[in-house]
N, C-alpha and C positions, 0 to 999 in steps of 0.2 A: 870902718864899719865892722871888720872882722874882730878887732880887739873888743869892741862893745859886745858882740855875740858871745865871746869867750867868758865874759863875766855875767851876762844876762841869764843864760841857761842855768849855770850852777846856782846863781842867786835865786832864780825862780823855783828851782827844785828845793833849795833850802827853805825858802819861804813857805812853800806848800807843805813840807814836812813839819815845820815849826807851828804853822797855824792850824794843823789838824785837817787840812783840806783833803778831799778824796784822793786816795793813793797813799796817804800816810797811815800805815797800819800798825797795829800792835801797841799803840800807846795805851797806858792804863785807863785814861779817861775815855778812850774810844772803844772799849771792849764791847762786843755785841753780846747782849743778854738773851739767852734762850727763851726765858719765860715771857719777857715783855716785847721782844722783837722777832724772834724766829718762830716760836709756837703760833702766834697769831697768823703768820703767813701760811704755815702748814695747815692750820685749822681752816682757813678761808679757801685755800686752793688745792689741798692735797687729801685731807681726811675723807672727803666724800668717796673717793676710790681707794684710799690707802689707810682707812681708819678701822674703827671697831666693828662696823656692820659687815659681816662676812658675806652677805648676799650681794653687796655692791663692790666688794674688794677685787681689785685688779692685780694681776701678776703675783698673787699671794704675798703682797708686800704691805706691811703696816708701818706707818710713820709716826704713830701715836705711842708706841712702846719702844723704849730706848734700845733694848736688845735687838729688836727687829729692824729698827732704823739704822743701826750700825752693822747689820748682818753682811756676811759675805754672800754675794749674789752669784756664786759659781765661778770664782776666780777673780772677781773684782768687787771692791767694797762699795756699799751704798753710800756710806759716809766714811771718808778716810781723814781723821783728824789731822789738821796741819797741811792737807794736800787737796784743795778743791778740784784741781785738774784730774785727780784720780778718784774722785767721788762721783758715783753715778747720779746722785741727787743733783749736784751742781751741774754736771754735764747735761742732764735732761732739762733742767729749768732754763739753762742758758743757750741751748742748742739753736742754731740758725736754721736747722732742717725741720720742717713742719712735721714730718713723720716721727721724729725723735722727741720733739719738744713736749714738755709737760708744764701745765696741764695741756691735754690735746686741744687742737683747734676747735673740735666739736663741742668742747665744754663752754665755749663762748666767752672765756675770760683768760687773761694772761697776766703773769707777774710783771710789775713795772721794773724798769732798770734798777731802781733803788732797792726794790725787794730782792732782786737777784743779787745785787751787790751785798746786801745784808747777809744773805745765805753764804756767799763766797767768803766774806770776812769772818763770819762765825766759824766756818770750817777751817779757814786759814789760821784762826786764833786757837784752834784746838777742839772746836765743837763741844764745848762744855755743856753738859746736860745734867741738871740737878738730879740727884738720886731719887728724891721723892716724886719727881715728874715722870710720868709714863711708866709707872709700875705695871707689871703684868696684870691685865684685866681678864 
């Protein structure tokens, strides 16, 4: 039984990486695209409070302008390309604590696990944001 397990675990990990299963990051074909995958999530869940309308804006944070989305938030980055665990955006959307989680519970909507994983992978892969997207408005 033990000998079987020694081969099963590495084989399963290899198969997951080879097949592009979740957890296999950084493959060229699996790159997360900001325009088609990330921006729609931000538009649906974040822009209402962190978008163009300054009368509704919370925490003086805009996520629809690249420079603001990548801003330093007083010693910690909102988006730290390559490091989701140091990115306030990812920390907030993935938090298990209701008082930290974004969007807030009162908003009545939450990101799915898949949407959270999309954001995590995008940040992990370098958080590429096309220059023409999110120009200062």
